[in-house]
C-alpha positions in Angstrom: -48.7 -8.2 -111.8 -49.0 -6.7 -108.3 -46.3 -9.0 -107.1 -43.9 -7.7 -109.7 -44.7 -4.1 -108.7 -44.2 -4.9 -105.1 -40.9 -6.6 -105.8 -39.8 -3.6 -107.9 -40.7 -1.2 -105.2 -39.0 -3.3 -102.6 -35.8 -3.5 -104.7 -35.9 0.2 -105.3 -36.4 0.9 -101.6 -33.4 -1.3 -100.7 -31.2 0.4 -103.3 -32.4 3.8 -102.0 -31.6 2.7 -98.4 -28.1 1.6 -99.5 -27.5 4.8 -101.3 -28.6 6.9 -98.2 -26.4 4.8 -95.9 -23.3 5.1 -98.2 -24.0 8.8 -98.6 -24.1 9.3 -94.8 -21.0 7.3 -94.3 -19.2 9.4 -96.9 -20.5 12.6 -95.3 -19.4 11.5 -91.8 -15.9 10.6 -93.1 -15.6 13.9 -94.9 -16.6 15.8 -91.7 -14.0 13.9 -89.7 -11.3 14.6 -92.2 -12.2 18.3 -92.2 -12.1 18.4 -88.4 -8.8 16.6 -88.4 -7.4 19.1 -90.9 -8.6 22.0 -88.9 -6.9 20.6 -85.8 -3.7 20.3 -87.8 -4.0 23.9 -88.9 -4.5 25.0 -85.3 -1.4 23.1 -84.2 0.6 24.5 -87.1 -0.5 28.1 -86.2 0.5 27.5 -82.6 4.0 26.2 -83.6 4.3 29.2 -85.9 3.4 31.6 -83.1 5.9 30.0 -80.8 8.7 30.2 -83.4 7.8 33.8 -84.0 8.1 34.6 -80.3 11.4 32.8 -80.2 12.6 34.7 -83.2 11.6 38.0 -81.6 13.4 37.1 -78.4 16.6 36.2 -80.3 16.3 39.5 -82.2 16.0 41.4 -78.9 19.0 39.6 -77.5 21.1 40.4 -80.6 20.1 44.0 -80.4 21.1 44.1 -76.7 24.4 42.5 -77.4 25.1 44.8 -80.3 24.2 47.8 -78.1 26.6 46.6 -75.4 29.4 46.1 -78.0 28.9 49.6 -79.3 29.0 51.0 -75.8 32.3 49.1 -75.1 33.8 50.3 -78.3 32.8 53.9 -77.6 34.3 53.6 -74.1 37.5 52.2 -75.6 37.6 55.0 -78.2 37.1 57.6 -75.4 40.0 56.0 -73.4 42.3 56.0 -76.4 41.6 59.7 -77.1 42.3 60.5 -73.4 45.6 58.6 -73.5 46.8 60.6 -76.6 
């Protein structure tokens, strides 16, 4: 009878050990996936920040060009008025 109990406890212990090992492997895998996802979010945020900076620079250039065009048009209008 004691041998049966010993075998049952041994079997339960092995199953418990297997469950703990599988649980730890799953937890480690999940932690790695979360870390990988966080790194991807950081990279995406950096790309977005760079695109935003590029967009701001393009917008500034467009404003500068538009200002120059307005100044040229105003100068031409002034010359046309003086000629008349």
